[in-house]
N, C-alpha and C positions, 0 to 999 in steps of 0.2 A: 109911698107915702113916708115922710118924716115919723122915725119911731118914736113912742111916746117915752116919756122919761117918768119910770111908777112908783121911783124911789123916795119921791115925795122931799128929793133933796134938791134945789136948782142947779147945786154946783156940779151934781150927774149928769146934767144935760149934754156937756162934749161928747160922753160916748154913747149916749145914741145918736147924737148927732153922727158924729163919726161913724158909727157902726153904718149908717143910713147909708153915706155916703160912700163908705168903701163898696158895698155890694153893687151901687148903681155901677161904680168904675169896672167891679167884674160884671156884670151882668151885659155892660157895652162891650165887653169882647166876644160875645157870641154874637156873630155877624147876621144871624139870623131876627136877633132883636132890637127894637127901637125903644129907646128907654128914656123914659122924659128925665128932666136934667131935677136935682133936690130944690132948686131956688124954684123953680113955676109950682113945682109939687107941694113947696112952702107953703104959696100964698091960697092953692088950696086946701092945705090941711086949715091954717088960718079960718076959712072962711067956714068950715065944716061941712065942705060939699060930700056929698054923695056919691054911691058909686056910680048909678046914672046920669049926674051931671059930670064927673071923669069919663065916662064911656063915650058921651053927648060933645062934651065942649075940646076935649083932649084926643080924644079919636081912640083911649084906650083902652084895651081888652081885657089886660089884666093888670090887678092891683096886687103889690105886695104889704101888708101891714102888718104892725108889732110893737111892743113894748118891752123895756129893759127894767130889771129892777133890780139894784147892787147894795148891798151893804158891805160891812167892814170884809167881812169871809167868802161871800159867794155873790155871783152874780148869775141871774136868771134873763134869758133871752125866748118871750113869746111870738111867734112868726106864723105867718098865716097865706096863702094865697089863694085869690081871688077871680071868679071870672066877673066883670064889672058889666056884661052884654045881659046878666039874670042874675047876679047875684049868690052863684054856686060857689061852695066851699072846696077848692081844689086840693088841698095840701094842707098842712100845717105840723107845728111842732115846737116841741120847748126844750129849751137847752137849759142844762143846771152846769152852772162849773164852780169845783174851789176857786177863790182869788185871792191874788199874792198882788204885791206892783208889780213887783216885774213879770206877772201872766198877765197883767189885764189885755196887752195888744196881742199878747200871743192867741188870748182865747179871743178877744176881736176877729183874729186872722181866720183861725180853723172854723169859729162859726159863718164868716162870710165866705171860706171857701166852698163848706159843704152844703151852704144854701144857692149857692150860685150853680154848681154841678147838679143841685139836683132839679131846681128851677129850667135852665138853661140847656143846651148843647141839644146832640143827635136824639137821646134817649131819654130828656127832660121833661117834667109836668107838663110845662109849655105847648111842645110841640106835639107830643100826647094828645092832650085837651085839643089841639086846631086840627089833630088827624080827624076827627069826630065830625066837624064840619065838611070833610070832603068825601068823607069813607063811601058816599051813596051817590057821589056825583059819576055822570060818564066822563071817558075820559077825554072826549070832543072838545068840554068845556074848560079844561083845567088851567090852571094858567104856571107857572114856574114852580112856585109854593107848592104848590100841590102835588106837581108830582114828587119834587123832593120831601114833602112831607110822608108821601106813599112809602118811599122806602123803607121809614122805620115798620111799619107794621110785616113790610117785606121782608126782613132781616127778623121778626120773632122767626116767622116760617116758610123759609125762601120755598118758591113754586116757580114751575115754567110760567106757568098761569099768568100770575102775577107780576114778574119780571116781562112778560110781554109788553103789558096791560103798559107799565111805568116805560120801558123804551120806546113805544108809541108814542106817547105823552110828550117826554122831551122831547122825543125828536120833531113832534108837530111844534114844540115852543121856539128850538133853535135855528125852524123854519122861519119862521116868522119875527124871531128879535134873536139873529146871530151873537149879542153880545150878552145874552143872558148867561150870569153868574150861576144861578141853582138850576138852570136845563141841564148845562155843562159839566156841573158838579153831580148830578145825577145820573148822567149818560157815563158819566167815567168809570161810576161804581156798577153801572147795569151792561155796561159793553166788558168791564172787567170779569163779570160771572159770567160771561161767554165762553169767558178762556178758561177760567180756575173749574168751575161747577157744570162748564158744557152745557148750559141753557140756553136754546133759540141759537146755537152758535150760526156767525157768520163768519166769511174770509177777515181775517186781518183783525183781530178782536182787541189784541194787544195793544197794536198800532192806533188803534181808534181809543182806545181806553187812555192811552198817554195823550193822545191829542186833545181828547176833552177836556183830561185833570189840567192838560198846561194852558187852556183858554178860559178856564173857571179861574186859575191863580190872576193871570193876566185882565182877567175883567173885572175880581175885587182881592190886588195883593194882601190884603189886610184882613182876610179870611181866613181862620187857623185851619178849617174844616178842608178847603180848599187844597193847602197846602198838604194836607194828611193825605186824602185821597192822590195827589201827585207822589207822594213817598208810597204809598200800598203799591200804586201800580211800577213804581221802579222796584222795588220789592220783588215783587211777583217776576217781574222782567230777569231779577238776578245782579242790577245794577244795585249795589249795600252800600255803595258812599253817596248815592245819590238819595238812596230810603233815607238814611241818617241824616243826611242835611235837610230834607226835608221833614223828618220830623222833630228835629230841635226848631226849626222853622214855625213849625204847630205851635210848640210848646212854649215859642219866647212871644206868640202871637196871645195863646190863652193858656197860660199853666196848668190850669184848671180843668178842662175841658176831659173829661170822663174817656170819651170815645178815642183820643190821641193816647190819652195813660194805657187804656186798656189794649190797645190794637196793637201802638208801637210797642208797648213793652211786651207784648205774645208775640210779635215778631224778633226783636231782638233775644226772646229766651229760646226761640225758632233756631236762630243759626248760632246760639252758641253764648251772647253775652246775657249770662243768664243774672248778674246780678242786679245790672241796670235794670234788666228787663220785667225780674219778680219785684223790685222796689217799684216798679211805676205801674206795675198792674195791681201790687197790691194798694197802691194810693188810689188807686181808679175804684176798688171795691170801696174803700174807707171813705170814698165819696159819694158812691151812689151804693148804697147796701143792698137797695131793690133792682139792681143788675139784672141785663138779660142773660140768659142761658150761656152764652158764646164766652164769654169771661172766663168759664169753666175751661176752655181748651189751651191757656195758658199752664195751668197745675197739672192738665191730664198730659202733657205734654214735656211738663219738668219731672213728674214724677216717673212717666214709662221710660224714659231716657237715663234716669239715675237705677231703674229696675224693682221701684216702690211698685210694683202690678196691683195690690189692690188699690192703694191709693188711688193709681192714673184709673182704675175701673168705677171709684165712687165718684172720681170728677167727669170722667166719659158718662155716665147714666146722669150727670146733672145739666149734660148739655142736652141732651134730648131732640137733634136732631134725626131725620132718618134718610140718609142718603148715600151713595155708595163708599165714601169716606165713611160714615158712622160703621158701616158693617164690617169695612175692611180693619178700622180702629177694635172693634170687639174682637173680631177675631185672632188677631195679633196678641190685645191682651190675654183674652183666655186662654190662646193657645199655652203663650209663657206660664200661664197658673197654673197648666196642667188638667183645664176644664174642657176637652177634647170635645164632648157631643155640643156643648155652647158654640166651640170652636167650628165646628163642622154647619151648625144652624148659620150662623154668621156669614160663613164662606157660602152658602145655599141662598143666602139672600141678595150676599154680594154680586154672585155669577146672574139672579135674575135682573140685576138693578144695570149691571154693567158686563155684559158674556165677553169672555175673554180679558178679560181685568186683567191677568195675569200677563198676559204678553203685552199689554201697555203701563203695567206698573211705573217703570221708570220714566215714562212719558209724563206720567200724570203727579208722581211725586217728587218729580223734577222741575214742578209750576212752584212749589213751596221753599227751597232755600232752607232744606232740614238741614242741621248738623249732622255728621259723617257718624258720630256714636249713636244717632235715632234711629237712622239709616239702618244701621246692622241690626239693631233690634226690631225693628220692624218688620223689614224684609224676613228677617230669620223666624219671628212670628207666623207671618202669613206661611212659611214655606213650613212649619208645625203644624200649621192649621189645616194642609193640603193642598197648596196652592204652589203650581210648578213657577215659582220667580229666579229671573233669572241672577246668576249675578254680574254686578258692575263691570267685572273686570274679563268677562265672555262676553257683553255687549261693546264692550272698549275693543275688544280683540276681533271682531267680526264687522267693525265696524257701524253698529247698528248707534 
C-alpha cells in the first residue's frame, strides 16, 4: 500500500511515494512473489480499503503498510507486514536516520534494500509464513510451490527423512507438469544433496542435479534463484568459471537476494576469492540480521584457513549442524587448539556417523572445491586428532 506521509508537509509526499515504488520494484525481483502495482493499490488506498477487502478483491495474501515522517534533520520510516487473510501482524520495524540533502536517496535505497531482503527470498518472512500452511499436509496433495516451501524448513535442519519427502513431492509434480520451474528448482537442490551430503543417494546424483537446475533456468530465465542453484551445481562439479557466471547472473537479476549473496560469497571464500566473498557474505548478514545458522560457514572457513582457530571454533558452534562434516571440522579445530580430548570425542562421533571416513576423506572433501591452504590445515588437524588421512601426493602416486 502507498506509504503515508506523516510529515504534515504535502511537499514531502514525493518521498513516501518514491519509497513505495522502489520497494515494489525490489520485491518484484523475487520470482516467488506476485506484487500488485502501486497505481492499483493507490485506488484501494483512496477508498480506505480494509485488509479483508484487499484479500478478497485482489487475491492479496500479504500487505505492507507504512508511513514516512521527515523533518529537516531526520527521517523516520515505520513499516509492517500484515497477513490479509486473518489480520496477523507478521513483521514490523522502524528506521530512524539522520538526514542531509545528499543522503536522502541513499537512505531510501538502504531502507528499501533491507525491507525487500527481509520480506522476500528463500528465508524471507513471506515464505516462512506460507510454510505454516503446508507443514501438516501430506505430500501426495502438494503442488510445486509447496515442495519448494518445504526446502526452507529442510535447510534449517537437514535430515534424510525430510529429504526423501521433498524429493518424492517434486518428482510427482514434474511427472504431471514437466515444465514446472519450482519443482525443477527443488529437485536441483535435493539431487545435489544426494551427492554432497550422501542423503538417500541414487546413481548419477550430480548429473541429475545439473539437468534439474538447467531446466529450472530454462523454465524461468528471469528467476535469480534458478541461476543460483545452477551456479551451486557448477561449483560442486568443479566448474568454477560457470559457477561465477551463474552467480553474477543471479545478482544481476536480484542484487539484494540474501541467499545468493550468502551462498555465492561463501563459495567464493572457499575457493580463495576472499575479498569479494567476504564482502558478499557481509552484505547478506547486514540485509538479514536474523539469518540462518549456515551463514556462519563463511566465517568459520575464513578464520580456520588463516589459523585463527578460536574464532573458527566460535563460528562453528553457531552453525549447530550435526552431520559427519560437523564432527570432522570440530576434530580439526580442537586438534589445532591442542584440546586433545575434545578432538578425540569428535573423531569417535565421526566414526559412528561415517565408518572408515579417513579412507574416503579426499573423495568427500573433493566435492567442495576448497583452497589448498584450507586443505593442508584441515587434513593436518584431522591427523593430529588421530585419523589416518593419507597425503594427496601418495594418492596421486598410487593412482587413487
